[in-house]
N, C-alpha and C positions, 0 to 999 in steps of 0.2 A: 504494500500500500504506500502511496506517495505521502510525503510529509503533510501537505496541506489538503489532503483528500477529504472532502466532506462526506464521502460515502463509507459507511461501515463495511468492514471486510465481509460480513455475512451477506451483504447485498450482491457480492460477486460470486458467491457460492450458491449451491442449490438449496441449502438449508438456510431459512430466513429466521430472524429473531422477531417473534410476534408477541404483541401484548393483546390479550383478550380481555375486554371490559364487558362483563355480562353478569347480571345479578341472579339469573335463574340457574340453580346448581345443575339441573339436568342438561340444559342447553350448553352450559359451560363445559361440563364433562364430555358431552358428545363432540363439541367443537375441538376440545383439547385432543381427544382421541384421533380425530381426522387429521389435525395438524401434525401431531406427533408421529402418526403412522407415515406421513409424508416426509418425515425427517426434520421438521421445523422445531426450533427452540421456542417453547411457549411459556409465557408468564401470564398470570391471571390477576384480575382485580374485579371485585363485585360491586364497587361503588365508585363514584367520581372521586371521593376523598382518597380511597385506596390507590386509584390510578395516579392522582396528582402527587401522592407521597413518594412515588418511585424516584430513583436517582439515575437510572440507566437509559435516559432518553436518547443520547447520541447513538447507541447501538441498535435501536429499533428500526426495523425495515417496514413492518406492517402493524397497524393497530386495527383490531376488529372491535367495533364499538356498538353496543346496544343503544338504540335510539332513546329508550326511556329507562332511566335508572332511578333507584329510590331517592337519590339526592341531586338529581339533575338530568339534563337531556343532552343528546348529541349536539343539538344546535348551540347550546351554551358551552359545551366542552370543546367542540371542534376548533375554534380559534386558538384556544389555549394549547391544545395538542399540536397544532401546526407551528406554534411558537416554540414549544418545548422540543419537538422532534420534526424539524422542517423537511427532512428527507424521508420521513416515514409516510407511507400511503395509508389512508384511513378508509376502511370499509365499514359502512354503517349497516347494521342488521336490525330488522324490526318486524314485529308481528302486525303492524298497522300499515296497510297499503293506502298511502295518501300522497297525492301529487305535490301538494305544497311542502310537505316534509321532505320529500325527495329533492325538490328544487332547492330548498333551503340548505340541505346537507351538501349538495353539489356546489352551491355558491360559496359555502364555507370551506371548501377544499376537499370534500370527500372524493375518493377515487372511484368508489362504487357504492351501490345501495342494493342490499339483498334482503328479500322477504323471508320471514320464518314461516313454516319450518324450513330450515336451510337445507338445500339440496347440496350434498357433498361435492358433486361434480361442478356445480355452479361456483362454489367457493374455491375449489381447486383452479378452475379456469380464471377466476378473478385474480387469485394470488399469482398464477403463472403470468398473466398479462402485466401485473405489477412488477414481478421479478424481471421480466424481459425489458420493461421500460427502465427500471433502475440499472440494469446491466448496460443498456445503451447509454444512459446518462453518465455512468461511471467511465465507460470507454471514451466518450466524448470529452469528459473532464481530463482523463489521462492524456489524450491527444493534444488538448489545449496546453496542458502543462509541459509536454514534450516540446511543442512548438515554441512556447515561451522560453524554455531553457536553450533551445537552438538559437532563437532570436538573440538572446542575451550573450551567448557564448561565441557566436560567429565573429571571426576577425575579418569581416567584410561588411560593406554597407548593406544593411538589410532594411528595406522599407516595406511596410504593409500599407497598401492603399485600398480605399473602398472602390466600389464599382464605377464611380465618377472620376477616379484618379486622384482623390484627395488623401492626404496623409492621415493614416489611422494611428500608426505607431512605428517606432524604429528602435534599433538596438543601441547599446552603449557606444559601440565602435563608431556608429554614424554620428553620434553626439561629439565624440572626440575629434573626428576628422572635420566636421562641418562647423562645430561650435554652436550649433542650434540645439535648443532644448525642445522637447516634444511639445510642451505647452505653447511655444512660440509658433509652431508650424502645423499643429494638429488641425485638420479640417481644410487646410489650404492645398491648392493645386501645386 
């Protein structure tokens, strides 16, 4: 993993780190079984308070969140979860099929919205899509970091231009040879 890599290592493996926030013990047990059978690392919380008391936010890849909990709702909790674990995808699960709730959850950053009783294959498909998207984001992040290292290390003039030919950035060597600072020429032809 790269030094400044915002993606947890588990995002690039097949096993994901999952937080399951579900108050119903039977549903929680069933979902844990499905996730653990698929090789994922599962932590559980039965309430909003239990979920927020956690300290391992950076390592989470997926949060499965019951829409209605004894001490709060997904709509209230989603913004906080996105702040605590910005790279984790949130799947909202609910026994209530209501379009307004679905739209609100998606607007607050939910990656998916699944109705109960949860179909195991639908859950697996959702997690698979999330894992694929996170792996692509990780690969893109690595490519950008590599490009940045090459840009900074090259002992040649390296300019990065936008589609209109305006300066976006350049390397340290270009600064040394030209005497220009990026702030002086950024956006210029």
